[in-house]
N, C-alpha and C positions, 0 to 999 in steps of 0.2 A: 529665628529662621523664617524665611519668607518664600512664597512662590515667586519664581522669576519669569517674567514675560520674555519669551524668546522669539515668537513668530507673530507677525502682524495679523495672521488669520487664526490665532488661538481662540478657543471657545471655553467659556466657563460652564460646567455642568453642575446643576444645582441638586441633583439626586431626584429630580422630578421629570426629566425629559431625556430624549435620545435623538439620534440622526438615523434616517433610513434612506437606502438607495434600492429601488425596485429593480430586480433583474428579470422581470417577465418580458415576454415578446422579444423585441429586438435587442434587449439588454442582457440576454442570458450569458453567463460566464461559463465557458467550456474551455478549460485551460490545462495545458501540459506543463507550462512554466509560468510562474508568477511571483510577485513580491508583495509583501505587506509591511508597512512601516507605521508605527504608532509611538508617539512620545507623550508622556503624561506626567502629572504631578498631583498628589492627593494625600490627605491624612486619613482617609477612610480605608479600612483593611480589606473590604470586599466590594466588588462592583464589576459589571460587565464592560469590557473595553471594546470588543469587536466580536461579531457573530455573522457567519454566512450560512444561509439556509437553503435546502433543497426540498422539493415537494414530495419526496419519496416516502414519507411517513417515518415510522420508527427505525427503519433500516437505511436511511438516506445519507447522502454526503452532508458534511457540515465542517465548519472551522470555528472553534471557540477559543477566545483569548480573554482571560478575566483575572481579576485579583481575588484571591481567596485567603482570608486570614493573613494578609500582608505578603503573600507569596503570589508569583505569577503562574497561573495554570494555563497550559496550552493543550488543546485536544482536537484531533482531526479524525475524519474517516473519508476515504476516497473509495468509490465503488459501492453499489448497493449490496447489502449483506443479508443473509438469511437469519442471522441472530443479532440481537441488539448490541452485543459486545464484540462481534466479529469485525476484524480489521480496524478496531478502535486503537488509537495510539494517544497517549497522554504523558505529560511530564510536568513537574513543578520546578521552578527556578527562583533563585533569590530568596530573601527574607526581609521583613520589615520595610517593604517597598512603600508603605504608607507613611513616609518620613518627611513629606513636604518637599522632597528633592525631585528634580526632573530625572525621569528614567526613560530610556529608549528601548524599543523592541523592533527587531528586524526578522522577518520570516521569509525564507527563500524556498520555494517549491519548484523542483526540477525533476519532472517525471516521477520516479519511484523513491526519490530522496527529498525529504523536507527537513530543513535546519532552522532552528530558532536561536537568535542571539539576544542576550539581555545586556544593555549598557556596553555595547561592543566598542564604541569609540570614546566613552567617558572615562574619568579617572576613578570611578566607583568599582566595586567588585563585579567582575564580569562572569557570565555563565553562558553556556550554549548546550544544545542537545540536538541530535539527528535521529530521524526515523527512517527506516527502510519499509516502504509500503508495498502491499501486494498489487494494488492498482496505481495507475499513473495520472489519471485525469481527475480534475476538480470540476464538478458540475453544480452550479448554483443557479436555480431558476425561480426563486421566490424573492429574496431580498438579502441585503447586507445591512447590518446595524452597527452603530458606534454609540457607546455610552449606555446601552440598554435596549429594550424591546417592549412591544405592546403587551405581549403575553408570554411570560417566562415558562409557563407550562407547555407551550408549543415548541420549546427549544430542547434539543437533545444534548445531553451531557453537559449541562450547566450546573455548577455547584454554588455560585455566589448568590443567585436569585436576588440581585440588588442592582438598581440603577447606579451608574457611576456618579460620584460626587467629587469634583475637583477640576483640574484644568487639563485639557488636551491641546497640545501644541501642534501636533501633526497626526493625521490619519489618512494614509494614502495606500490605495491598492493598484497594482500595475499588472495587467495581463500581458505576457510577453509572447508566448507561443500557444497555439498557432496564431500567426499574424492576422490582421494588423495589430500593432501594440495599442493597448487601451489603458488610460490612466484615470482613476477615480480619486479626486481629492475631496474628501468628505467635508472639509471646512470651506471649500470654495465652489465646488461644482453646483451648478444651478439645478441639476436633476436630483440633488440630495434634499430631502424634506426634513425640516426641524419640527419636533413635537416636544412641548408646545412652541408655537412660533415666537413667543416672547423670549425663549431661551437663546438669545443671540448676542450675549455680552462677551467681550473679550476678557481674558484672564487679568485679574488685578492682584497686586501685592497683598499678602495676608500674613499676619504675624502668627507664628506657631511656636509657643513656648509652654508645652504641657508639663504637668507634674503628675506623679503617680501615687495613689493611695494603695499601699502594698498589702494591707490586711484590714479586717473588719473594724478594728479599733484605730485605724490610721486617721489622723485629723491635724488640723492647725487652726489657730484662731486668727480670723481676719478682723483687724481693727479698722473701723470706719469713723473718721473724724466727724463729729457733730451728729452722729446717728441718734444719740440718747435724747436729743432735743428735737429731733425731726418728727414730722407728722406722717411721714410715709417712708416706705422702703421699696426700692426697685432694684432689680438685679438681672443679670444675664450671664450665661456661661454655656460652654459645650462640654459634654462628657461622653465617655464610652466605657462599657463594662461587659464582662461575660458572666458575672454573678447574678443569680436570679432576683435578688432583692438587696436593698441597702438604703442608707440615709445619705443625701447629698449635701444638705445645708440645714442648719437649725439654730434657733435661739430660743431657749426656754428658760423662764424664770418664775418659779412657783406656778400659779395658775394662768400665766400669760406667756405667749410666745408663738413661734411657728416652726414647722418642720416640712422640708421638701424632700420627698423620698420617691422610690420607684419600685415596681415589681415587673415581672416579665412583660406584661401587656399594658402597664399603667405608669403614669407619672402623677404624683399626688402632692398637693399643697394643703397642709392642714394648719389652720389658724385657730389658736386657742385664746379666748378672751374670757377672763374670770371663770375658767374651767369649762367654758362653753365652746364646742368645736364647730368650725365651718370647714367643709371639705370640698376642694376642687380636684377634679379627676380628668385627666386626658387618657382615653383608652384606645388601644390599637387592637383591632379585631383580626388583622391580617397576620398570619403566621410569619410572613416574610419580613415584617417590620417589628419583630420582638425587640424590646429594649435591650436585652442582654445578648444580642447578636454580635456585639463588638463594634458597631458603627457609631459614629459621632452623632449626638442629638443636641440640637440647639434649643436651650430653655431660656425663657424670659418670664419674670413674675413681678407683680406689684402688689403691695399691701398699703392701703391708705384708709382714711376715714370714710371715703365714699364707695370704694370698690376693692375687691380682691380679684386679681387677674393671673392667669397661668397660660402660657403658650409653649407648645413643643412642636418645632417645625412650623407647619402651616396650620396646625390645630390650636384652637384658642377657647378658653372658657372663662366666664366672668361671673362673680357673685357679689351681691350687695350685702355688706355686714349687717347682721341682725342687731348688734349692739355697738356702741361707740367705743373706739379705741381709747384706753386710758392714756393719760398724758405721759406716763413713764413706761409705755409699752416697749419701746425699742431701747436697746443697750448699745454701747459703743462697739462691742465685739460680738461677732457671731462665729460659729464653728462650722468649718467646711470639712467634710469627710464623714466616714461611717460606712464606707463600702470599699470594695476592691475594684479599682479602675483608674481612669485618667480624667483630668479636667484641664480646660484651657480657657483663657480669656474670661476669668471670673471678674465681673464688674459689679460693684455694689454702690448705688447712689453716685454713679459716674466716677468712682474711685476703683483703681485696679488693685485686686488682692492677689498677692503672691506669697507662698511660704518663704519665710526668711528667719534669720536668727532670733528675731524678737517676737515670733508668732506662735510660740509654744507648740513646736512641731512634734508629732508622734508618728513614726513609721511612714514618712512621706519622702519619696524620691524626687529630687529636683531635676534629674538629668534628662528627662523626657518621658514619653509614654512607654512604659516597660511592662506591657501585658501581652500575652500570647494566646492565640486561639488554638487550644489543644484539641478541640472536638470537631473542628471543621472537616478533617479527615479522621474519623473516630479511631483513637488508639485502642478502643475496647473491642475485643474479638468476639466472634460467635453471637453477635446481636446484643452484647452488653450495652447498657445505657450510659452514655458519657455525660458527666456534669463537671463544671469547671468554675474557677474563679478568675482566670487570667493569669494566676500565679502557679496553679497546680490543677490537677484533674483527678477524678475518681470514676470508677466503673461499677455500675450496678449489675451484678451477675445473677440476681434472683430470677429463677425460672428459665435460665439459659441452659442448665445442665453442666456448667463449667465453674470451677473455683468455688466450691461449696464453702459457705461461711464468710463472715465479714473480714476483709483484709484490705488495708489502705493501699497496698502495693499490687492488688489484683487487677488484671486486665481481662479476666474471663478466658484464660489461655488453656488451663488444664482440665480435661474432661473428668467428670465424676463417674463415668460409666466404663465398664470393661469393653475391650475391642471385639471379642467373640464370645460365644457360649462356652467354648473350651477354657478361655482365660477367666470367665466368670466363675466357673466351677473350681478351677485350680486355685484361684486367689481368695476364694470364700468357702473354705472347707466346712465351716460350721453352719452355712445356710442350707435350708431345706429347699431344694430346687425341683420344680415340676415342669412338665411340658407346657409352656405358654410363652407369651411375648415378654421380652425384657428390653429395657433401654440399653442400647449398645452404641458405641462410637467406633466405627470401623477404621478410622484413621487417627484415633487418639486425639491429639491436639491439633490435627490438621483442619482444613477448611470445611470438611463435611460435617454437618450437624448431627447430633445424637438422634437416633431413630429406634423405634420399638420393633424389634425383629423376633421372629419365632425361634425358640430353642427347643430342640428335641433332646432332653436329658436321658431318655430311655435308651438312646443309642450310645455306643461306646466306640470312639470318643463322641462327646455331644456334637450335634449338628446344628449349624446356623443357616437360616433360610432368608434369602432376599427374594421378594416376590416379583414375578413378571406379570404383565397385564395382557399378554398376547396369547389367547386361547381360542382355537377354532376360528381363526380370522379368515373370512371368505375372500378369495382373490377374484378380481374382475379381469377377464381375459383381455389381452392387449398384444399388439404387434411389437411393442417396445418391452424391454426388460422391466419386470415389476420388482421394486425394492421397498423395503420397509424397515425402519429402525425399531429396535425392541425397547419397550418402555419398562422401567423398573421402579419399584417403590422402596426407598425414596428417590433414587437416581441411579443412572448408569455408573457414575463415579463411585457411589457407595458399593455397588456390586463389584467393581474392579478392585476397590480397596480391600474388600473381604477376601477375594480370591488371591490377592498378592500376599496376604499374611496367613493363608491356610495351607496345610500340607496336601490336601486333595479336595477336589470339587467335582460335582457332576451336575448335568442339566439335561432334561428330557426335551427331545425335538420330534415332531411328527409332521408328515406331509400327506394329506389325504388327496386322492386323485380320481378323476373320471376322465379318461383319455389324455389328461395332462401328463407330461413327463417331468421327472425330477432331475435325473443325472445326465444321461447321454442321449442326444438326438441323432439325426442323420448326419453323415460325414463325421461322426464321433465328436460333434460339438458338445461342449460342456454346458449344461442348462441350469443347474442349480448350485448356489453357493451360500455359505454363511460367512460373515466377517467376524474374525476373532478379536479379542481385546487389544491386540497389538496392530490391528488394522489390516490384516492379511486375509485375502479370500481363501476359504477352505472348501474343498469339493468332496469331502467324505461326510457321512451322516451318522446319526445316532446308532450305536451298537457296532460300528465298524472301527477298525484301528486307524489311528492318526496317519494321514498320508496315503491311505489305501485307495482313495477315489472310488469309494463303494458305499453301499448301504449295508445294513446288518445281514440281510439275506444273502448278499454276495460274498460274505466272509465265511459262510459255513462250508463244510466239506462233507458231502457234495453241496453244490450251490442249491439253496432252497427258495430262490426267487420264483415267482409265478412263471416267468420265462427264464429258464436256466441259462440262456445265452446272455442275459442281461445281468447287471449288478444291482438293480433296484426293482422292486415290485412295480412301481409306477412307470418304469421305462417300457413295460409291455404295451402301454397305450390302450388298454381294454376299455370297453364301453360299460363299465360297472365300477363301483367304488372299491378302491384298494388303498393301502397306505404303507408308508415306510416310517418306522418309528424306532426309537431307542435312546440310550443315554450317551451324551458326549462326556468324556471324563479326562480330557487333556487339561489339567489344571492351569497350565501356563497360558492356554488359549482362551479360557473362559473368563467372563461371560460372553454369550453371543451378543454382538453389537447390532448386527443387521442381517437380513436375509434378502436374497435376490433370486428371482425365478424367470427364466426365458421360455420355459416350456408350457406356459399357461396361455394358449392362443385361442383364437375363435373356435367355438364348438367344443371347448373343454371346460371342465370344472375342477376347482381345487381349493383347499384350505390348508392352513398351517398352524402349528402350535409351537411356541417356545416356552417351556415350563420354568418353574422357579429355579433359582440357583441354590444348591445345597453345598455347604463347605464344612470341613471338619479338620481338626488337628492344627498345630502351629508349625509353620515352616521354620527350619533351623537357620537356613541361609548362613552357613559358617564358612569362613575362609582361614587358611593357615598362611601366615607370612613367615617364610622360612629363612629369609635373610633381611638385613637392615635396609637394603636397597630395593626390597619388594614393596610395592604399594598399589593401591587402586585409586584411580582418579574419577571423580564425579563432577557434575556441574556445580558451579559456585552456589553457596548457601544463600538463598533469597526467600522472601523479600527482605529489604534492608531494615524494616521496622519491627519484625518479629520472627521467631522461629524456634524450633525445638529439634535437637538431635540427641538420640540415645543409642547406646550399644552395650553389649557385654564383651568382656575380654578376659583372657587368662594367659598367664605367662610365668616362666621361672626367673625372668630377668627384672632388674630393679630400675631400668630406664627404658625410655622409648616414647616417641610421639605417636599418639593415637589418632589425632585429627589436626589438620592444618588447612587454613584457607586465608588468602590475602597476600599482602606484601609487607615485609618488615618495617618499612618507613611509612606505610600508609595504614589503612584499616586492615585488621587481621584478627584472627583468634587461633589459639593453639591449646590442645589438651595433651598433657604429657605426664607420664609416670616420672616422678621426681626422685623417689627412693623406695625402699622396700615397704614402706607403710603409707606413702602419700602420693596423691595425684593432684596436679595443679592445672588451672585454667589461667591463661594470660590473654589479654585482648586490648585492642585500641579502637575506639569509635571516633577518633579524631581529637580527643582531649587528653592524650597521653596514655601510656601503657598502664593497665591495672591488672592485679593478680588476685586469684583466690586459690588457696591451697587447703586441701582437705586431707585429714589423716584418719586412719582406722585404729590409731593407738597401738595396742600390742599386736593386733592382727596384721598380717602382711598382705600386700596386694599382689606379690609375686609368688603366691603359694600354690600355683597351678589350679586354683579353683576359680569359678566364674565370679566376676565383679561387674557391677552395673555403674555406668556413668551417664549423666545427662547434662547437656549444656542448653540453656534457653536464654532468650533475650526478648524484650519488648520495649515499649517507649518509657517504661518506668524503671526496669531493673535488668541487670545481666546476672544470671544465676548459674550455679553449678552444683551437681549432686554426685556423690560417690557412695554407693550402697545406701545406708540410712543417714549419711551426713549431708548437710546442705549449707552452702554459703552464697551470698548475693551482695551485689553493690547497687545502690540506687544510682540511676543516671542523672546527670545534671540537666534539669528540665529546660534551662535557658541557654544551654550549649548544645553541641551536636549530640543527637541521640540515636542516630541510625548507623547501621553497620553496612557500609558500601564496599563490597569486596570485589577484587579483581582475581583473575586466574581460577583454576579449578579447586575443588575440595579434595584434599589428599587424605586418604584413609591409611593409617599405619606408616605414613612417611612424611618427611620434611624436605621439600624440594631444594632448599638452599644448603643442606648438609645431610647427605644420605646416611652418614654414620649414626644419625640420631633416630633412625627408623625403629619401628616396633617389631619385635620377633615374638610370635605367639599366635593365638587364635582370637578372632573377633566374630561374633554372631549377633543376629537381631538388630542390625543397623537400620535405624528408622530416622528419616529426614523429613521433618514437617508432616509426619503422619504417613509417609510413604515408605513401605518396606523395600530396602534395596536387596537385589538378588546377588549376594556376595558369591554364592556358589558359581553362578554363571560368569560374573565379572572376573573371578579368579582365573578362569580359563583364558582370559584375554590379557592377563598381566604376567610379568616376569617375576620369578621367585615367590609366587603366590599359588597355593593349591586349594582346591575345594575340600571342604570338610575340616576336621580338626585332628591333628596328630599325624602329620606327613612323615616324620622321621622314623616312626616305629613300624612303618608298613613292611619293611624287609629287615627286621632286626635279627640279631644273632644271639640273643639272650638264651642261656642254657639252664637246664635243671629247674624249669618252671618259674624262673625269675620273672619279675614284672618289668616290662619295658617302660621307662620314663621318657616321655617325649619332650625334649628341649627345642623342638621345632626345626632347628637347623642341625641338630645332632640328637642321638638317643643315648640314654644311659640305662644300665641294667641294675634294678634294685634287688640286692642280694639279701635284704634284711629278713625275708620270709623263707630263705633257703639256708641250708648249712654249708653253702659254698662261698667262694671269694673270687676276686679278680674282676676285670671290667665286664666280662660276659657271664660272671658267676659260674665259671667252669673249673676253678681251681679248688682242689681238696686240701684241707688241713686235718687229715683223718688220723685215727689211732686204732691199734689192734687190741681187742679185748678177748683173745681166743683162749687165754689160760683160765683155769678154774678160779684163780684168785684175782682176776682182773677187776680193778675198780679205781675210779678217780673221784675225789671228793673236793669240792670247792666250798669254803666257808667265807661268807661276807664278813667284812670287818665289824659290822654291827647289824643286829637284827632290825627288822622293819615291819610295820603293819601295812600290808599292801591290799589295794582293792583290785589290782590288775596284775596278771603275769602272763608272759608269752613264752612258749617253749618251741624251739625249732631243732629238729634232730634228723640226721640221715643214718641209715644203717643197712648192713648186709650180713646175713647169717653165715657163719663159717661152714666150710665143707663138712658134711656128715654130722653137724651139730643139730640137736633137737630144736624145734621151732617154738621155744619157750624162753622166758627169762626177763628180768627187770632191765629196762633200757635206761630210764632216768627217773629220779625221784627228788622232789622238793620237800624240805622238812623245816619245821619250826624249832627254835632253840629249846623250847620246853616240851617238845614231842607231842603237843596237843593237836597239831594238824600235819597232814602230809598229802602230797599229790604225786601219783606214780603212773608211769606209762610202761606197759610190759607186753610181751608176746605170750598168748595163751591159746592153745588149740587152733593154731594157724590164723589167729585174729589178734588185733590190737585191743588192749583193755586199759581204760583210764580209771584207776581207783583213787578214792580220796577219803579223807577224814576231814570234813569241812567245818565251818562255824556252827552248823546246825545238825551235824551227824555224818554218818558214813554213807557211801554209795559208790556206784561204778557205771561206766558206759562201755558197752562193747562196740567196737568199730570194725565193720566188715572190710576185708582187703579190697584192693582195686580189682576191677574185672579182668584186667589183662596182666600177663606175666606171672611168674612164680613168686608169690608173696614171701616165701621163706628162703629164696635163693637169690633173687634180684636185688639191686640197690633201690631203696625207697626213701622218700622224704616225708616227714610228718611235721605239721605246724599246728599248734593249739593256742588259743587265746581265751583267757578267762577274765571277765569283768563282772565282779560280784557274782550274780547267779547265771549270767549268760555265758555260754561256752560256744566258740566257733572253732572249727578245725578243717584242715585240708589234708588229703593224701595224694602225693605225687601231683600237686597242683590242682587237684579236683576239689572244689569247695563243697562241703557237706552242709545240710540244713542246720541252722543254729539250734541249740537246746537251752531251755531255761530250767535250772535245777534249784528248787527252793532251799535245799540243804547247803547250798553254796552262797546264799545271800548274806554276806557279811564280809568282814576283813579277814585276810590270811595273816594272823597275828604272829609276830616274832619270826618272820621268814629269815632263815639263817644259812641253810645248807642246800647245796646241789650235789647229788650223788649220781654218777654215771657208771652203769654196771653194778655188780654186787658180788661180794666175796662168796665163795661157795657155789653150790649147785644151782642156786636160784637166780644167778646173774646171767645176763645176755652174753652169748659166746659168738663173737664174730668181729666185724669191722664197723666202727662208727665214723662216718664221713665228716661230722662236725656237730657242735652243739652251740646254740645261742639261747640265753635266757635273759628275759627283760622283766624287771619288777618296777612297779610304780606305786608309791605311797601317796596319800591324799596331800595335796599342796606341794608335792615334790616333783622334780623332773624324772622322766623314765631313766632307768639305769640298766645297761646291758652288759653282760659278762659272756665271754667265750672261753670256757675253761680249757678245752683241749688245745686250741690255737695259742692261748696266752702261755700255757705251761710248757707244751712240747715244742712250739715253733718260735714264739717270741721271747721266751725266757722272762716272762713277766709274772708278777704276783705269785712267785714260787713259795712264798711264806704262807699263802692262803690255800695252797693245794697240797693234798697228800694223795699218793697213787701207789698202786701195786700192780706189777706185771702189765704195764701199759707202755706201748711204744708207737712211734710214728708208723703210719701205714697208708697205702692207697687202696681204696675199696673197689675201684673200677677204673677202666681206661679213661683218660682225660679227653674230652671231645675236641675236635678240630674247630678252631675259631679264626675268623679273618683278622686283618689288622685293625687296631683300634681306630674308630672313625675320628677324623679331625674336623671340628666345626669351623666355619668361617667366624672370625672374631666378631663379637657383638660389643663394640665400643669398649669402654673401660668397666664393663659390668662385672659384678661379683659372680663367680662360678657357683651355680646352684646344684646341689646334690652330685658333685663330681666324685666319682669313685676314688677310693684310696689309691694313691700312686699316680693319678692323672693330674698334672698341673698345667696351667696356662700362664703365660706372661704377656699381657696386653702390650707392654712397652716394647718387648722384643719383637712382637708381631708387627707393631707399627714401624719399628726400625727396618724390619725385613721388607715391609711393603714399600718404604721409602727407597731402599736399595734396589728393589725390583723395578720400581718406576724409573730410576736413574739409568739402570742397565737397558731397559726397553727404549728409552729416548735415545741413548747413545747408539744402539744398534740400528734404530730407524734412520738416524742421520747418516751413518756409514753406508747403509743400503742405498739411501737416496743419492749420496755422492758417487757410489759405484755405478748406479743407473745412468747418472749424468755423464760420467766418464765414458761408459760404453757407447752412449749415443753420439758423443763427440768423435770418438774413434771411428765409429761406423760411418758417420757423415764424411769424415776425411778420407776414409778408405773408398767410399762410393764415388767421391769426386776424382780421385787420383789413381784408381786401380788400373794397371796395364796401359795399353794403347787403345785409343778410340778416336773417332772422327767427331768434331764439334759440328753444330748446326747453326753457327752464327750467321751464315749466309742465308738461312731460311727465316724470313721475317715473321711468319706465323709461329714457328717453333720458338723463335727468340722471345716473342712476346709472352710465351707461357713458361719459359724456363726461369725458375726462381733463383737460380744460382748464377746467371749471367751478370757480370758487373757492368753498370751503366757506362763506365769510362773506357771499356775495352774497345779497341779499334776494330772496325768491321772489315771483314775480308772481302775482296772483290770476287764477283761471281766467276767461277771457273778456277780460282786460285786454290792450289792444294793446301789444305790446312796444315798447320804445324802439328807434328806428332807430340803428344804429351808424354812425359816420363813418369815412371812409377817410383816413388820414394819409399824406402824402408826406414822406419823409425826404430 
């Protein structure tokens, strides 16, 4: 491959010079519309192509066009700015532009739109990008440069920091508006100065056939004919690398030979004669010319009897040998390689060396120079140190506070610190925490660095403090409004991040005054404001309610201000010091960003204080997605090179898209519940779709409990976490590594198929360290509600049943009640009113259980004493029993357990007649722990040491009791569950199974027991019907409730067809009515035409052009009315 000479005025840039056009005095560029055209060819990856400079210092206009790491970087700023990064626009285009081919750049600036085109008219890969700028005018009053500049430190926003080396075929700037038009041709214009003046050569053809050493042990043997008998060796080559050190060329045989090597700042030639070394060293002191910056370096060397010579670029060093070279010093072959990088034009004793089949090649690529500058725009985050070889890179995270421990895939992305004092305490329960400063990262993996903030652990919950620096700031009187931004340590962004993730915050403000006014002046003019975190001016002050337009004293009843007709003390305007102070506690508005005062005028005095920001708690930010087509839209996930999204979800369904961003045929990512145990990530960064699927094994993800997912990507990996599971794919370093997304980020929805949406709750959504206010966003979305559990808000569950929220419908959990049915309103009761009433259920086999549950409902019979055994569990060997009975108008739980006997007396509920009303009782025993509820009221758990063991040989359930000791009345139902170690729970319902279902009759014996209803059945609404959720399995659907997704889908199809047909019929009917009306209006009855009136004729849309005109005065023909 060669440079191609295209223009007669082309210029060869040697990497030591540049062109300059001074824009001072009469040459100032003041442009609303202009064009810049540059065409170049180079093999160097970095170098400045064009720069236009203004005299405005660090905030001035500039235009920068440069090669950086083989890519084209374009950066501009129009209009002077108050911050160094304000109004700055930049983009990167293309890749591997240092390929010795000709590349063209065209930049069009037209007022507030600037567009750059790369290779617009060539057959190479094209690229373009447009900026929309705040300001329209480009002001250049110092100079324009091509190929470099005198002092790179004086240039704004330049990354290459290198003079261009290669050929420039065209460099032309054209000012178009305002006129007159002005063209500057940098290669021809007499006003353009060349530095140095000797750099005036046209471009010449240059061979470019590089090869790549892809690892430290890459090499090939260069055979040089006649070298073994030669008295000298001379060579030359060019090389480039990103590795800090390596060997370039060597020939060593015993105690004789030479080695040519490099380090970051040096190139060395070491000659060894009989184990005696002579060292030649070319040193670069300038940081900009480090050897491993990736630019090509031209090396020549010579070893002879009379001298040793080494040259790198324009630098040269010579040494005289201390001893004579032996006659057999040189061998016919020498080894090239021992570093990672590229080499070109290797010439030894005027013979060209190329790797070929006979040169003992090891890890050498012949196809070109295939190394990449990974560190030019550092992929290491949070200040991590990037090191590279040109084939890969690594990040040193030590001391950054991110990614603790060595990890070859780390880019310093994940914080080692907690985000708040609250999370520090919650996630580290074993730590002894005191009131002091701790390292916190308020935005987790976001851009804000870790900071030591004060934690008050004496408070409950713990309080986090971000310090303000504005205390008792004296104000200078002025006719103009006085404004001042509030300073925070470490930053305002850190204070905002803390407030966004906290449940509540407060901040002290104080305004001291002498004659100065704070709130209201004459004519009711508002005088004092503070700016909230969302950029809105607020006119209420500390201690007052949000939106009250008052100070604390104006909020009291009666008004306690010095002048009770005012709303603030300072509005009295008295000639003595007063103040208005108090705390602001509107968390969504804090921290205070800025204060502004109009009432501090001549003859007044004032000062202000904005105190520290204190925050506590963790905001839940929860939203419920009640239907599949409910979702929240956020801005697309950016930047393309890295990011982290995390959230918590819970759902009863086994499918649903949690996150989606992008387009199916382009870059995208999707997080989706795949089945009841797995969640998957699929993504495409331009190299094809890849997937990561994580499973919780036996644990379900649709178990209505919270599960955590995190998706992250950087230049090295794309990763995914589900609870404590993690999977990741390494990115292909030499293919596309960035995620360039279009469209918005969808939360809980998939825009291309709404039936794939998620139904359930999502909380704690964090995008790149910024907490998203889902509660607020839910109010702006359809089928989304704030909080979690929307379906249970107005449930009709009866008899203290628990409502289960399926988010688009609710179910009633009857397992802890003795009732049945959708609403737990149906009885399957029995009468135990006779003296001998008893029902006994015997399990098919005895079992040793650690847990049993008893659920029973009862009502004492009329006139019966408030005593008697209700239910008893017994072992087959009669060694243990557990009994619930009525005694002295109270419930009593007696037992003979693993470690002895005992009893618990249970007080009746505080309302109703315990011995006459219907009551429900539920007891759960797990080893020694006993929990129970009466009529849905949960009682404190009890731990009983005599129960600590297994209930051995559990065999029998007895309801009632023969004789006088049994309960006499009505039992609404009984449910007993037992669970043995290593076995699934087993539930029996003796009354229902025996009396109602005719099941297990061989396991039940009964006396004087019959069906009965203990009380009136409550009224219930119709069973709620959920909108179908895809083809998902129904979770916890009550018995008797069935759904058929296929039938639902067919019904939806039929409904859609009917709707379409009806719409078509309605449309045809409307058209028919319009036609009839038009005909009727034209022909109804008799009327006179106006065809003789020229003005009216011209405006009548219904007059036919061919109709004959009537003569003036002629009676028009009467028209007839037709009936159809």
